[in-house]
N, C-alpha and C positions, 0 to 999 in steps of 0.2 A: 503492501499500500503506500501511499503518499504523494501528496500534489501540489504542487503551489498555486496561489490565485491567478487565474484566468488563465489555467492552461485552455486553449484554444482547443476547437473543437477540429479546425483544422488539423491537430497530431493524431486524433482518432478519426474522425470523418474528414480521411483526406484527400475525397473526391466527388466533391459537393458542385452544384451548380446553381446560376440563379437565373431567372429570367426577368430582364429588364427592359421595358418597351418594347417586349416582342421578341427580343434579341437572347443567344445563349449567353453566356458568359464563360470564355473558355478552360476547362478544366485539367485535374490528372485524366485519361481515360481507359487507365490500367485498370480500372474495377469492373468495369464491361468485359472492357478485351487482356487476358489475364495473360501471363507468360509460358501457360501450360502447353506443351504439346496436344494436339487433339486425341492422341491414344489412352487417356486416363479411364483408368479402369472404371473410375465412376461415373463417367460419362454415359449416355444412351446408346445402346447397341447395336440399337435400329434407324441409325441413319446411314445412308448410303455410303462403299467405302469412299473414302478421302474428302467428302463432305466435311465434317469439322475443322480439317485442316484446310480448306476454303476460308471457312469462316474463320480462323485464325490469322491468313493472310490479311483478311479484308481488316482484322482489327490491327494487326501492323501497321498497313499503310496508314490508318486515320491515326496510330502513335507518333507517324514521322511527319505527318504533314502538319498536325498539332503543338509539337514537341519545343519549338523554337522557339514561339509565343509563349507557349503555357511555362517554361524556362525562366523566360525572363520576367513573366508575372508572378509569379511565385517568388524569384528571387527576389524582388522588391518587396513586394508584402512579407517576406522572411526576416528579410534586414529589416524594415520597418520595425516589426515585432521584437525584434532581439534591442534594439538600439533604446527604445521605449521601455522594456523591461529592465537593462542595464541603469538605466537613468532612473528609472523608478526605484530603485532597489541599491540604490549608491549606499547605503549602511551595509552590503557584504563585504564591504573595504574595510569595516571593523570587525570583523567576523574572521573564526580558523577557518578559513577557507581559501584554496591558493586562487592568485589573482588569475584573472580573466587570459592574461598571455602569459604566465608565469607556466615555464616545460617543465614536468614530472619526468626528473630521472629514473632509468632503471635500476637505482640502487636505492631509491627512495623509500621509505615505508615510515608511518607512525604519526602517532597524535601528532597536530599541530601545536597545540598549545594544553598544557598540563595544570587542571587546578586541583583544588580542593575543596570538601565542601566551605570551608573558613570563608572561600572566598566568591560566594555564593550571594548575592542581592539577596536580602530576607523578604520584603515588601514587594508587592508587585509593582510594575511600571507605572506610571501617568498617563490618566487619559484627558482628553481636550472637555471642559466643564460639559455637562451633560448627559457624560457618559461614563458607564460602572463596570468593571471585571464581574462575572458571574461563572460557576464551574456548571457545567451541563448534564445533568444526570437523564441519558439516555434509554434506561430505565422509563424513565417516567412517559409516558404516553403524551400527554400535553408539550412536557420539553421538546420529547423526538418530533411532535408533530411540529414545534417550529421553527426547527432546525431543516425539516426536510423544507416548510416554503421558502425558509430562505435560500434554501441553495436551488433548490426550482427554477428560481427568479432572479438568482444571480449569479451561480457560480461557474457554467461553463455553456457556451452559446458560439455557436458559430459566425463567421466576419457579415453573412450575409442574413442574419436572423430568421434560419430555415431549421436551426435544432436547435433543442436544448436537454442536457442531461438529466433524465427523469428518475432521479435515485426513489428510492421507494422506502419507508420506515423499515421494513422487514430489512432489506438492503445495508442499509444504515447500522439497525440495529447491530447485525451479523458484522458487519465492516468493523465496529468501536469495540464490540466486548469479547475481545479471545481471551484467552485463560492468565488470568494474572494483570489484566489491564484495570492500569490509572486512571479514577474517574478524576481525579487533578488536571489529569491531563486533557480534557474535553474543556478547551474552554472558551465562554462566551463575551461578546461586549454588547451591553443593552442601553438602549438609549430613552431618555426620558420622554412621554407621550407628552401631546398637547391638555391632555387633561391630568389634573395634579395626581400624580400615585400611581399613574401608568408608566410601562417600559414595554418599548421592542425588541428583538433580538437582531441586531444588525451587522456582528461580527463573529464568526468562526474559527477556529481551526484545533486539529488535533493532534494527538499523539496515541501510540499505542506501543506495548513495548514486545521486541524480537531480538534473539542473541542472532549475532550474523557472523555468519564467516566470512574475510577477508584477506586473500591471497595479492602477493605480488609478485616480480618478476624473479625474487632471488628462492631457494629452496628453504632459506629463513625468514620468510615472508610469508608468515601466514599470522592469522593472530582472530580468536572469535570474543568478542565484543558484545556487551547489553545495549544495544542501539534502541530507540526512537523510531519508529516509521510515522512519518509528517505527513496528514494528508488534511483536504475540505478547508484553506484557507481561502474563506472567502468574505469580502464585505459588501454591503448594499451598494447596490449602484451609485445612489445618488450621495453616497458618503465616501468615494474615491479621495475627492480632494484632500478631507482629514487626513491623509497616511496612517492609515491604522494598521496596514496590513504589517509594516518593518516592526509595529509594535505589538503585535501580534506574534509574530515570530520571536520577537526576543521574552517575550512574555513566557512563550510554552516552553523558550531553551530554558527560562528561569526554574521552573516548577520541574522539567526535565532533569537537570542540575543537580536540583534539591535531592533525588532519589539515586545521587552518586553514578549517575547514567552521561556521559560524556560524546555522544555519538549521536547520530542521526540519520537517517535516509531518506531521500523523497525523488520524486520524480517532478520534470515541468515541460511544457513545451517550448517554452522560452530558452534561449540560452542565457544562465544565470554562471558567475564561479562556481567555482568552475567544474565541467564534466566531470564523471569517471568512466561514461560512456555514453554514446550516440549511438538510440534506436530508432527502428522504424516499423508502424505499424504496416501490414498487408491486409488484407479484406478476400472476402473470399463470398460472391453473389448468393442466396440460399433461397430468396424470393426476386427473380430478376426484373418484372413486371412492376413490382412496387416501387422499387429502388428508382425505376426510371420515373416512375410517377409523377413521387415526389421529388424530385432530383437530388436525390443522393449520388447518381451514375445519369449516363446519359448513352445512345446509341451511338456507335461510332460507323464511319462511312459505309454506306453498302452495307448495313443491317438493318434488321427488322426485328421487330420485339419478337416474332416466332424463333429465328433462329439465335439469337440470345435465350430465350426459353430454352430452346434445347442443346445449346451450348455450356449451361450448368445445370443441365439434369440431371439428379443422383440416381443409382441405385433404391427400388424401392422399399428397401430392408436392410438392414445391417450386415455386413460378406463374412466379416468372422464368424466361425463355426468352430465346433470340437474344440472345446468350448466357445459358445458365444459371448459377447460382452453381455452383462448385467449391472444393473443401479448398485453404488456399494451401500453395503451395510453397515452395524457398527462391530457388527464378526470380523470384519475385514480392516478395520483399523491398525492395527500391529502390525500387520502384512503390508499395509500400504506403506506406513511409516518406513518399515524397514526398506523396500524398495526405491522409493524416494529419498531416503536418505543415502542410501548408497548411488542413488545416481547423481547427484545435485553434489558432491563430491568430486567431481571431475570441472567444477568454474572455479573461478575469482570472486564471486560474489553472490553467498546465497544463505540462506535463512536454516539454523542448526534448531530442524523442530521435532518436536517428540510425539507422542500420542495425544495427548490432551490438544495439541496445537492442531495434527491432522484429522481428529475428528470434529470440531470448531471447524476448521476452514474447507474440508471438501466430505465432510457427509452431508448429502444432496437435500435440498430444501428447496420447495417448489417456488418460482420464482427470483431464486437467488442463485444459488450453485446447485451445478450437477456433475455427478462423477461417477464413472464408468470401469467397473473392472473385470478383466477375466479370471477368472480362479482356474486353479491346476484340475487336472485332469480328477485325481481326489476329491476335490473339493476342498481342500485343508490349505489354500495357502491360495497364490494373488501375484499372479507372472505378470500383470500390464494394467494399467490405469489410464484412464485420460479425462479431461474434467474442462469444466467453463463456466461461468459465471454471467449474468446478465446485468447487462446497465443499458435499458432501454433510453430512449430519448423522445420527447414530445416534437411533434412536428408543427410547424409554427405557419398559419397563414395559408392552409392546404384545405381543399373543398373536402378533399375523397379521402384523406386519412390522417389519422391526430397522432398516432405510436409507433415509433420503428423500434423492434425488437432485435439490440443487437447481443451474439454471445463473444466473447473474449475469453479466449485460449487460455488456461490455469498451468497448470503443471501435469507435466505428460511423460508415462515411460512405459516405451516397449522391450520387452525381451524376450518374446517366442513368435513376433513378428513386425514388420518393418513400422517405424514411426507413420509414414506414409499409409497403410493401408488400416492401422491405429486410427489417425486422424479422417482418414476415409469414412469412416464408421461414427465417430465425434460429429463430421457434418451433418451426417445421417442423423442422426441421436438430433442434432440442435434442430435440422429443418421438419422434423415428426414433434418436436415442440413450437412448432409458426415463429421460429428466428427467422430474421427477414436476410439477416449478413453475418457471418461470421469473420472475427477479427482476432489476427496472433501478431506479436511482436516478432522479430528477425532474433530473441534472444534463443539459448540454450540449442537446440539442434534442431528449432523450428522451419528453417532455412530449407532444409533437406527434402520439407513436402510442398515448398509453395507453387513451382512449378507443377508437377504433378498432378497438384490437385485443385490448378488453377485460381490461383489468387492472385492477385493483382498490388501492384506495389503501390506504397501512400504516396505524398509526399512531403509531409513534413515528420521533424524527429520527436524522439521520447527523451529526454536527456535523464540520466540516472545520477545523482550527488552522494557523497558520502561527507556531512559534516564533523567538521575537526580530525578530519585524516587524510593525509597524504600518501597516496598510490598510484603508480602509472596507469595510463591508461588502457580502459580495458576492449576490449572489440566486443558486437553484441553477442558472436559465440561462446563469450567469457562469462557472460550474466546469469546466474541461475535463478534470478530472483524475479516475481512477477510483482505489483503493486499494485492493488483498485486505483 
């Protein structure tokens, strides 16, 4: 988990378009026209020989014709957003993080700043007149509803105001209450209302505890650290000029430090000082007609809706058999924990999870998280696991649709089949749960199945950060961590 304020939907919804005055704005065509070969086993087998290859050629022509203009527009927008982010967060220069232009050597590894509890400020940071700190109790339905309303109206919206993340109360409760969570790390800012004695939640930031393993380039560069995963930094749109965001970040840092925890991990769609890794989202259409209707993607040149639907058709039912995948149950927890722990050890940044955390994060919850396992033939173990979580968005100003269901790849481990075959079944499960699109970062080994399963490359990056730690930059494939 972990995201800073205004992580634009451009980072996750990387292929949006907007129709203005009857003209379509150029955008990334890869969501509809993937890099996949037409021979993917998950595609329809009823098409004539070579038909899907022809569809792919048509899509590639669209990519070439739009690419130059699109890249220019994308670069301008990205640099504008990054410059704005750096200007808005000048206080990072006072924080224990590498400078934006600082090169981290292969031999550098460890804390940037060392403090003790006696160095930590005891009193909360000051707020403007009329504002006050609160600790938000997400187990209280009324307070959780306030958080839900604040995030859904102010947290993340795409640049064209077409989509807005729609975190459900159930999702928020799941995201913020793992084993050992600290209630004091769920921080709100309230503003006095017009009526005497009334207040309104206008700012929010959270942290949750997680042991992390960090590895550098040398054999001796390995450390297990108690970290805070920072997430849901949000300030009401009308109050951005109050510069509450830096104060929220400092306050959550103070409260985390008071528990003798000195590192944090977080992600952002903008460039801040300084990423440990720069990852990219890939998208796989599950309901191409709806994605076209709402402007998430668009038809390539010489493509039709029927051709597009055929291109993305999946098998009618999951294809792994003997034994097939099934939903995870409580009895699977120790087997899944062992499987994931062993798998993650090959990466450079990953969580050190135990049975309690696996049970919390991966046991299926309808409309929150979905996990499937492949049991051993004797039924007393688990050999493979795939999972994804539900992060839908409200569709703004569309007469036909008001909701977009997006599945996000979580933790996947394949030992008795290929990762491609495992994820092919994950796509089928997601389609059967009526998801419209399946998104995945190029972390871990995910890139190995993108082409064959017809994922399209997004245009934005998701930056990974480690607070108060210096380590050489990592490749996406070296990241073993997925933050909600």
